[in-house]
C-alpha positions, 0 to 999 in steps of 0.5 A, a space after each residue: 570765439 570758435 575753438 579753431 580760431 583759438 588754436 590758430 591764434 595760439 599757433 601763430 603766437 608760438 611761431 612768432 615766439 620761435 621766430 623771434 628767438 632765432 631772429 629778433 627781426 623776424 615778423 611771422 605775419 609778414 613772412 606768412 602773408 604771401 603763403 596765406 594768399 596761396 593757400 586760400 587761393 588768389 580768387 578767394 582773396 580777391 573776392 573778399 577784398 572786392 566785397 570789402 570795397 563794395 560794402 564801403 561804397 554801399 555805406 557811402 551811397 546810403 549815407 549820401 542818400 540819407 543826407 539828400 533825402 533828409 534835406 529834401 524832406 526837411 525843405 518839404 516839411 517847412 513848406 507844408 508848415 507855412 501853407 498850413 499856418 
């Protein structure tokens, strides 16, 4: 875990504690989310979300192809065995 992430996690936990002390209904993550998108940039945020969706779709396609090829080669191998036998 890089040191920067540890520092960010510590800062978030401290901000959450201070916020909860002042207001018991305070949720730091929900409050900070819109600003995180603004700081990071909407373009960068959208790009990351699109990459996540594309990765999910690619995994589904690979799974479908594997299943389809497994069925095709499974049938092909059974036919070869009957011809050879």
